[in-house]
C-alpha positions as CSV (number, residue, x, y, z in Angstrom):
1,M,-70.5,-46.3,14.4
2,T,-67.2,-45.1,12.9
3,P,-64.9,-47.6,11.2
4,R,-62.4,-47.3,14.0
5,R,-64.9,-48.1,16.7
6,L,-66.3,-50.9,14.6
7,R,-62.8,-52.4,14.2
8,H,-62.2,-52.2,18.0
9,W,-65.6,-53.9,18.7
10,I,-64.8,-56.7,16.2
11,V,-61.5,-57.5,17.9
12,L,-63.2,-57.7,21.3
13,A,-66.0,-59.9,20.0
14,C,-63.5,-62.3,18.4
15,L,-61.9,-62.9,21.8
16,V,-65.0,-64.7,23.1
17,P,-64.6,-68.4,22.0
18,T,-67.5,-70.1,23.7
19,L,-70.6,-68.1,22.8
20,A,-73.3,-69.1,20.4
21,S,-75.2,-66.1,19.0
22,A,-78.4,-68.0,18.0
23,H,-78.8,-65.7,15.0
24,S,-82.6,-65.7,14.8
25,F,-82.9,-64.1,18.2
26,G,-79.8,-61.9,18.1
27,A,-79.1,-63.1,21.7
28,V,-75.9,-64.6,23.2
29,Y,-75.9,-68.0,24.8
30,V,-73.1,-69.4,26.9
31,L,-72.4,-73.0,25.9
32,P,-72.6,-75.5,28.8
33,V,-69.4,-77.2,27.5
34,P,-66.5,-75.8,25.4
35,F,-67.3,-75.4,21.7
36,W,-64.5,-77.8,20.7
37,M,-66.4,-80.6,22.5
38,Y,-69.4,-80.2,20.2
39,V,-67.0,-80.3,17.2
40,Y,-65.3,-83.4,18.4
41,S,-68.6,-85.2,19.1
42,C,-70.1,-84.3,15.7
43,V,-66.9,-85.4,13.9
44,A,-66.7,-88.6,15.8
45,T,-70.4,-89.3,14.9
46,L,-69.6,-88.8,11.3
47,L,-66.6,-91.1,11.4
48,I,-68.5,-93.9,13.2
49,T,-71.4,-93.5,10.7
50,F,-69.0,-93.8,7.8
51,S,-67.3,-96.9,9.2
52,L,-70.6,-98.6,9.9
53,L,-71.9,-97.8,6.4
54,G,-68.7,-99.2,4.9
55,F,-69.2,-102.6,6.6
56,L,-73.0,-102.9,6.8
57,V,-74.6,-101.1,3.9
58,T,-74.6,-102.6,0.4
59,A,-76.7,-101.5,-2.6
60,P,-78.5,-104.1,-4.7
61,P,-78.8,-103.5,-8.4
62,V,-80.9,-100.6,-9.3
63,R,-83.5,-102.5,-11.3
64,V,-84.0,-105.1,-8.6
65,Q,-84.4,-102.4,-5.9
66,V,-86.8,-100.3,-7.9
67,A,-88.9,-103.3,-8.8
68,H,-89.1,-104.2,-5.1
69,Q,-90.0,-100.7,-4.1
70,H,-92.8,-100.5,-6.6
71,L,-94.2,-103.9,-5.4
72,K,-94.3,-102.5,-1.8
73,Q,-95.6,-99.1,-2.9
74,S,-98.5,-100.7,-4.7
75,R,-99.8,-101.9,-1.3
76,R,-99.4,-98.5,0.3
77,E,-101.2,-96.1,-1.9
78,V,-104.5,-94.3,-2.0
79,V,-106.3,-92.0,-4.5
80,L,-106.8,-88.4,-3.3
81,S,-110.4,-87.5,-3.5
82,P,-111.3,-84.6,-5.9
83,L,-113.1,-82.8,-3.0
84,M,-110.0,-82.8,-0.9
85,L,-107.9,-81.6,-3.8
86,S,-110.3,-78.8,-4.5
87,L,-110.4,-77.8,-0.9
88,M,-106.5,-77.6,-0.7
89,R,-106.4,-75.6,-4.0
90,A,-109.0,-73.2,-2.7
91,V,-107.0,-72.6,0.5
92,A,-103.8,-72.0,-1.5
93,M,-105.5,-69.6,-3.9
94,G,-107.2,-67.8,-1.0
95,C,-103.8,-67.3,0.7
96,L,-102.3,-65.9,-2.5
97,L,-105.3,-63.5,-3.0
98,L,-105.1,-62.5,0.7
99,T,-101.4,-61.8,0.3
100,L,-102.0,-59.6,-2.7
101,V,-104.9,-57.7,-1.2
102,A,-103.2,-57.2,2.2
103,G,-99.9,-56.3,0.7
104,W,-101.5,-53.6,-1.6
105,F,-104.1,-52.1,0.7
106,D,-103.0,-52.9,4.3
107,S,-100.5,-51.2,6.5
108,D,-96.8,-50.9,5.5
109,D,-95.8,-52.1,8.9
110,A,-94.2,-55.5,8.0
111,G,-94.9,-56.9,11.5
112,R,-98.6,-56.2,11.3
113,N,-99.3,-57.0,7.7
114,I,-100.3,-60.6,7.1
115,A,-98.9,-60.5,3.5
116,M,-95.3,-60.6,4.8
117,T,-96.0,-63.5,7.1
118,L,-97.9,-65.5,4.6
119,F,-95.4,-65.2,1.8
120,W,-92.0,-64.8,3.3
121,V,-92.5,-67.0,6.4
122,M,-95.4,-69.5,6.0
123,F,-94.8,-70.2,2.3
124,L,-91.1,-70.0,1.8
125,L,-90.2,-71.5,5.2
126,G,-93.1,-73.3,6.7
127,F,-94.3,-74.9,3.5
128,A,-90.8,-76.1,2.7
129,Y,-90.7,-78.1,6.0
130,I,-94.2,-79.5,5.3
131,T,-93.0,-80.6,1.9
132,L,-90.1,-82.4,3.5
133,V,-92.6,-84.6,5.4
134,A,-95.7,-84.6,3.2
135,G,-94.0,-84.6,-0.2
136,D,-94.4,-82.2,-3.1
137,L,-97.8,-80.9,-2.3
138,Y,-97.0,-77.8,-4.3
139,A,-97.4,-79.7,-7.5
140,L,-101.0,-80.4,-6.5
141,I,-102.1,-77.0,-5.1
142,N,-99.9,-74.5,-6.9
143,P,-102.2,-71.5,-7.1
144,W,-100.7,-70.2,-10.3
145,R,-101.3,-73.6,-11.9
146,T,-104.9,-73.5,-10.6
147,A,-105.4,-70.1,-12.2
148,I,-103.9,-71.4,-15.5
149,D,-106.3,-74.4,-15.4
150,G,-109.2,-72.1,-14.8
151,L,-108.3,-69.9,-17.8
152,E,-108.1,-73.0,-19.9
153,R,-111.6,-74.0,-18.9
154,L,-112.7,-70.5,-20.0
155,G,-111.3,-71.2,-23.4
156,C,-107.7,-69.9,-23.2
157,D,-105.3,-72.4,-24.7
158,L,-102.3,-72.3,-22.4
159,A,-101.4,-76.0,-22.6
160,R,-100.2,-75.9,-26.2
161,R,-96.7,-74.7,-26.7
162,R,-96.1,-72.0,-29.3
163,L,-92.4,-71.9,-29.0
164,R,-89.9,-74.7,-28.5
165,W,-88.0,-74.7,-25.2
166,P,-84.3,-74.3,-26.1
167,R,-82.4,-77.3,-25.0
168,R,-79.5,-75.3,-23.8
169,L,-81.8,-73.2,-21.6
170,G,-82.4,-76.2,-19.3
171,Y,-83.4,-75.1,-15.9
172,W,-81.5,-71.8,-15.9
173,P,-84.6,-69.6,-15.7
174,A,-85.5,-71.3,-12.4
175,V,-82.0,-70.7,-11.1
176,V,-82.0,-67.0,-12.1
177,G,-85.5,-66.6,-10.5
178,Y,-84.4,-68.2,-7.3
179,V,-81.2,-66.1,-7.0
180,A,-83.3,-63.0,-7.7
181,L,-85.8,-63.9,-4.9
182,V,-83.0,-64.5,-2.3
183,A,-81.3,-61.3,-3.3
184,I,-84.5,-59.3,-2.9
185,E,-85.0,-60.9,0.5
186,L,-81.5,-60.2,1.8
187,F,-80.7,-56.8,0.3
188,V,-84.0,-55.0,-0.7
189,K,-85.9,-55.8,2.5
190,P,-89.3,-55.6,0.7
191,T,-92.3,-53.9,2.1
192,P,-95.8,-55.4,2.0
193,R,-96.7,-53.4,-1.1
194,A,-93.4,-54.3,-2.8
195,T,-94.2,-58.0,-2.0
196,A,-97.6,-57.7,-3.7
197,I,-96.0,-56.0,-6.7
198,L,-93.4,-58.7,-6.9
199,L,-96.1,-61.4,-6.9
200,L,-98.1,-59.6,-9.6
201,I,-94.9,-59.4,-11.8
202,Y,-94.2,-63.0,-11.2
203,S,-97.8,-63.9,-12.1
204,A,-97.6,-62.0,-15.4
205,I,-94.3,-63.7,-16.2
206,T,-95.8,-67.1,-15.4
207,L,-98.8,-66.3,-17.7
208,L,-96.6,-65.3,-20.6
209,G,-94.3,-68.2,-20.1
210,C,-97.2,-70.7,-20.1
211,F,-98.6,-69.0,-23.2
212,A,-95.3,-69.3,-25.1
213,F,-94.0,-72.7,-23.9
214,G,-97.0,-74.5,-22.6
215,A,-98.0,-74.8,-18.9
216,T,-96.4,-78.2,-18.4
217,K,-92.9,-77.2,-19.7
218,W,-93.0,-73.9,-17.9
219,F,-93.8,-75.2,-14.5
220,R,-91.4,-78.1,-15.0
221,R,-88.3,-76.1,-16.0
222,A,-88.8,-72.3,-15.5
223,D,-90.9,-71.9,-12.4
224,F,-88.5,-71.7,-9.5
225,F,-91.1,-72.4,-6.8
226,S,-92.0,-75.6,-8.5
227,V,-88.4,-76.7,-8.9
228,Y,-87.6,-75.7,-5.3
229,F,-90.4,-77.7,-3.7
230,R,-89.9,-80.6,-6.1
231,L,-86.3,-80.9,-5.0
232,I,-87.3,-80.9,-1.3
233,G,-90.0,-83.4,-2.0
234,T,-87.5,-85.9,-3.3
235,L,-86.5,-86.5,0.4
236,A,-90.0,-87.0,1.6
237,P,-91.6,-90.4,2.4
238,V,-94.7,-89.5,0.3
239,E,-95.1,-89.0,-3.5
240,Y,-97.9,-88.0,-5.8
241,R,-98.7,-89.2,-9.3
242,R,-101.4,-87.9,-11.5
243,L,-103.8,-90.6,-12.8
244,R,-103.8,-90.9,-16.6
245,G,-106.9,-89.4,-18.2
246,A,-108.0,-87.9,-14.9
247,P,-106.3,-84.5,-14.4
248,V,-108.0,-83.8,-11.0
249,R,-107.2,-87.2,-9.5
250,W,-103.9,-88.0,-7.9
251,R,-102.4,-91.2,-6.5
252,V,-100.7,-90.8,-3.1
253,R,-98.0,-93.3,-2.3
254,L,-95.9,-94.0,0.7
255,R,-92.2,-94.8,0.1
256,S,-89.0,-95.2,2.0
257,P,-87.4,-91.9,2.9
258,F,-84.8,-90.8,0.3
259,A,-86.1,-93.4,-2.1
260,S,-86.6,-90.8,-4.8
261,V,-83.0,-89.5,-4.4
262,L,-81.7,-93.0,-5.0
263,R,-83.9,-93.5,-8.0
264,Q,-83.1,-90.3,-10.0
265,A,-80.5,-87.7,-10.7
266,P,-80.7,-84.2,-12.1
267,S,-80.7,-84.1,-15.9
268,H,-79.1,-80.7,-16.3
269,I,-76.1,-78.9,-14.7
270,A,-78.5,-76.0,-13.8
271,L,-80.2,-78.2,-11.2
272,V,-76.8,-78.8,-9.6
273,L,-76.3,-75.0,-9.3
274,F,-79.8,-74.8,-7.9
275,V,-79.1,-77.3,-5.1
276,L,-75.7,-75.7,-4.4
277,F,-77.4,-72.3,-4.2
278,M,-79.9,-73.7,-1.7
279,L,-77.0,-74.7,0.4
280,S,-74.8,-71.6,-0.1
281,S,-77.5,-69.0,0.2
282,T,-78.5,-70.1,3.6
283,T,-74.9,-70.3,4.7
284,Y,-74.3,-66.8,3.4
285,D,-77.5,-65.5,5.1
286,A,-76.2,-66.9,8.3
287,I,-72.7,-65.3,8.0
288,L,-73.8,-62.0,6.3
289,D,-74.3,-59.9,9.4
290,T,-71.8,-61.6,11.7
291,V,-68.8,-59.8,13.2
292,L,-66.5,-61.9,11.0
293,W,-68.0,-61.0,7.7
294,V,-68.6,-57.4,8.5
295,G,-65.1,-57.0,9.9
296,L,-63.5,-58.8,7.0
297,F,-64.4,-55.9,4.8
298,W,-64.0,-53.0,7.1
299,K,-60.6,-53.9,8.7
300,N,-59.0,-54.7,5.4
301,A,-60.5,-51.8,3.5
302,L,-59.5,-49.2,6.2
303,W,-56.0,-50.5,6.3
304,L,-55.5,-50.8,2.5
305,F,-56.9,-47.4,1.6
306,E,-56.0,-45.3,4.7
307,P,-53.5,-43.2,2.6
308,L,-56.4,-41.8,0.6
309,W,-58.1,-40.1,3.5
310,G,-55.7,-40.2,6.4
311,E,-57.5,-39.4,9.7
312,D,-60.8,-38.3,8.0
313,L,-62.9,-41.3,9.1
314,G,-66.1,-39.6,8.0
315,K,-64.9,-39.5,4.4
316,A,-63.6,-43.0,4.7
317,Q,-66.9,-44.4,5.8
318,T,-68.9,-42.5,3.2
319,V,-66.7,-43.8,0.3
320,L,-66.4,-47.3,1.7
321,M,-70.1,-47.8,2.4
322,D,-71.0,-48.1,-1.3
323,W,-68.2,-50.6,-1.7
324,Y,-69.5,-52.5,1.4
325,L,-72.9,-52.8,-0.1
326,L,-71.4,-54.2,-3.3
327,Y,-69.2,-56.6,-1.2
328,R,-72.4,-57.9,0.5
329,Q,-74.2,-58.5,-2.8
330,A,-71.2,-60.1,-4.6
331,G,-70.8,-62.6,-1.8
332,L,-74.2,-64.1,-2.6
333,L,-73.1,-64.8,-6.1
334,I,-69.6,-66.0,-5.2
335,F,-70.5,-68.5,-2.5
336,P,-72.3,-71.1,-4.7
337,F,-69.3,-71.3,-7.0
338,L,-67.0,-71.8,-4.0
339,Y,-69.3,-74.8,-3.1
340,L,-69.2,-76.0,-6.7
341,G,-65.4,-75.9,-6.6
342,L,-65.3,-78.0,-3.5
343,Y,-67.9,-80.4,-4.9
344,L,-65.9,-80.9,-8.1
345,L,-62.7,-81.4,-6.2
346,V,-64.2,-84.1,-4.1
347,L,-65.6,-86.0,-7.1
348,Y,-62.3,-85.6,-9.0
349,L,-60.5,-87.2,-6.1
350,A,-63.1,-90.0,-5.9
351,K,-62.5,-90.6,-9.6
352,L,-58.8,-90.8,-9.1
353,V,-59.1,-93.2,-6.1
354,T,-61.4,-95.6,-8.0
355,R,-59.6,-95.1,-11.4
356,S,-63.0,-94.8,-12.9
357,V,-63.6,-93.9,-16.5
358,I,-66.9,-92.3,-15.8
359,P,-66.8,-88.6,-16.9
360,L,-66.6,-86.0,-14.2
361,N,-69.7,-84.2,-15.5
362,T,-71.7,-87.5,-15.1
363,L,-70.5,-87.9,-11.5
364,V,-71.5,-84.3,-10.8
365,L,-75.1,-85.2,-11.7
366,K,-75.2,-88.6,-10.0
367,F,-74.1,-87.3,-6.6
368,C,-75.9,-83.9,-6.6
369,Y,-79.0,-84.9,-4.7
370,S,-77.0,-86.4,-1.9
371,L,-76.3,-82.7,-0.9
372,L,-80.0,-82.0,-0.4
373,P,-80.2,-83.2,3.3
374,I,-77.4,-80.8,4.2
375,A,-79.1,-77.9,2.4
376,I,-82.4,-78.6,4.3
377,A,-80.6,-79.0,7.6
378,Y,-78.8,-75.7,7.2
379,H,-82.1,-74.1,6.2
380,F,-84.0,-75.4,9.2
381,S,-81.3,-74.7,11.7
382,H,-81.0,-71.1,10.6
383,Y,-84.7,-70.2,10.2
384,F,-86.7,-72.4,12.6
385,T,-86.6,-70.0,15.5
386,F,-87.8,-67.1,13.3
387,L,-90.6,-69.4,12.0
388,W,-91.6,-70.3,15.5
389,M,-92.0,-66.7,16.6
390,Q,-94.0,-65.7,13.5
391,V,-96.3,-68.7,13.8
392,K,-97.2,-67.4,17.3
393,A,-98.3,-64.1,15.8
394,L,-100.6,-65.7,13.2
395,P,-103.8,-65.6,15.4
396,L,-103.7,-61.8,15.6
397,L,-102.9,-61.4,11.9
398,F,-105.8,-63.7,10.8
399,S,-108.1,-62.0,13.3
400,D,-107.6,-58.7,11.5
401,P,-106.0,-59.6,8.1
402,L,-106.6,-56.2,6.4
403,G,-106.0,-54.0,9.4
404,L,-109.6,-52.8,9.5
405,G,-110.0,-53.4,13.3
406,W,-111.8,-56.7,12.8
407,H,-111.9,-59.4,15.5
408,L,-112.6,-62.5,13.4
409,L,-111.1,-64.9,16.0
410,P,-112.2,-65.2,19.6
411,L,-108.9,-64.0,21.1
412,Q,-108.8,-63.2,24.8
413,G,-108.8,-59.5,25.3
414,G,-108.7,-59.0,21.5
415,V,-105.0,-59.9,21.3
416,P,-103.2,-63.3,21.4
417,A,-101.1,-64.4,24.4
418,E,-97.6,-63.1,24.4
419,P,-95.6,-65.7,22.3
420,S,-93.2,-67.8,24.4
421,T,-89.6,-67.5,23.6
422,L,-87.6,-70.7,23.0
423,E,-85.0,-71.4,25.7
424,M,-81.6,-70.7,24.1
425,G,-80.2,-74.0,25.2
426,V,-83.0,-75.7,23.2
427,V,-82.3,-73.6,20.2
428,W,-78.5,-74.3,20.1
429,H,-78.8,-78.0,20.7
430,T,-81.6,-78.4,18.2
431,Q,-79.4,-76.6,15.6
432,V,-76.5,-78.9,16.4
433,A,-78.7,-82.0,16.2
434,V,-80.3,-81.0,12.9
435,L,-76.9,-80.1,11.3
436,L,-75.5,-83.4,12.3
437,G,-78.5,-85.4,11.2
438,G,-78.4,-83.7,7.7
439,H,-74.7,-84.6,7.3
440,V,-75.3,-88.2,8.4
441,A,-78.1,-88.5,5.9
442,S,-75.9,-87.1,3.1
443,I,-73.1,-89.5,4.0
444,Y,-75.6,-92.4,3.7
445,L,-76.9,-91.3,0.3
446,A,-73.5,-90.6,-1.1
447,H,-72.3,-94.1,0.1
448,V,-75.2,-95.9,-1.6
449,I,-74.8,-93.9,-4.8
450,A,-71.0,-94.7,-4.7
451,M,-71.8,-98.4,-4.3
452,R,-73.8,-98.4,-7.4
453,T,-71.5,-96.0,-9.4
454,F,-68.1,-97.5,-8.5
455,A,-69.1,-101.1,-8.2
456,N,-66.0,-103.4,-7.8
457,R,-63.8,-100.2,-7.9
458,R,-63.2,-99.5,-4.2
459,P,-66.4,-97.6,-3.6
460,V,-65.7,-97.2,0.2
461,L,-62.4,-95.5,-0.5
462,S,-64.1,-93.3,-3.1
463,Q,-66.1,-91.8,-0.2
464,L,-63.1,-90.7,1.9
465,P,-62.9,-87.3,0.1
466,T,-66.7,-86.9,0.7
467,L,-66.2,-87.7,4.3
468,V,-63.6,-85.0,4.6
469,L,-66.0,-82.6,2.9
470,M,-68.8,-83.5,5.3
471,V,-66.6,-83.1,8.3
472,A,-65.5,-79.7,7.0
473,Y,-69.2,-78.7,6.4
474,T,-70.1,-79.7,9.9
475,I,-67.3,-77.7,11.5
476,V,-68.0,-74.7,9.4
477,G,-71.8,-74.9,10.1
478,L,-71.3,-75.1,13.9
479,W,-68.7,-72.3,13.8
480,I,-71.0,-70.0,11.8
481,L,-73.9,-70.6,14.3
482,S,-71.5,-69.7,17.1
483,L,-70.5,-66.4,15.6
484,P,-71.7,-63.2,17.2
485,L,-73.8,-60.9,15.1
486,G,-72.5,-57.5,13.9
487,A,-73.6,-54.0,14.9
488,E,-76.4,-53.9,12.5
489,Q,-78.4,-56.3,14.7
490,G,-77.4,-54.7,17.9
């Protein structure tokens, strides 16, 4: 497609105001009611929620509430049996080994190689949603931690730290690793073998990191998978605690949803950037290939640099394509700082309204985890249809995991039934409901944190800037979901 035709197509697509593209399927869905009615309904829900919270919800002192929670939790806990833990760890380790073997020796066809589905879909997507419900299971079954424990039983001392973790380093290695993973997913489009190589490199780095800084410190601060699932697990109604003196026994506790968010705050600014990148990277992935984002570059670049090539559109496209690739990659790094700027602005306005003497950097840490429900809501609404379709393909992949013509599962006719496609109306309304629910949860968390932080200093008024931000996030989220995809998906 030439730049001129692309520009013409973009203009035509932007004239359609009531279409939802349902990005995961690349299909167009005609909304049953005008788009503005969805926006008004969601904004009204947020306003009503904010008003009810202001009148009905109060926050007792932290110490009293935590003591009360521990009293109730002591009656709702069990000890996970070592046999069950060993079984879960064996399954996790088996999935990792299968991913490595299939990625290295199986077909390079991403759709038929189980390595791609196990790592990029079931682990990064499906396991994240399991963590939201079942808590931070990854801390129990982390296959790399299982391998480290096995090496220690063989005599390798990986628990003792040989180097001191620099205080300024904080959680930055985890942030860098997470950014690199998302960049590889979006721009490299890895093959099954590249995925296996990536996991082997990650395994080597993990082994060296544990040897240098100790396994506990490394998995706590540098391992981005551990940090990622631990953050999601803070929203879950289940938590896990290792029993003292018994490394293979864990206590499982039920708790109120969001209880962990209200009990703790990040200890380092790097965790704030991690949470903001969770939010911004999903948003950027959703907008990356839309007509809006593609056209934003091509329309302006063609107009600004037209004197350099005149009517030679072939030369223009050749030169601008390299710039376009850089434009796409730079957006991934710029977006989290845009979110950070908005976040800082909202907290600064809250500080002015309450006339609080609490430093801004302290407020940044206190309110950070209130953004987690929005990040998870964006993540689920963008990826759940893709996850649904890939789960339907799992029986065939597990029936012949190495592409050797096996039939390990009793599938009718040797192939699974054709996966059913979700009705587009269900997809759109699920996305709307999840987005709205995530913003309502964030408003609630921010309100409770404000009641504790700005006690007797107009805490409800302090949340007006936050309310404006949540309303803006909701509108932008719905708008992005309704954008048509660009030519690359056509």
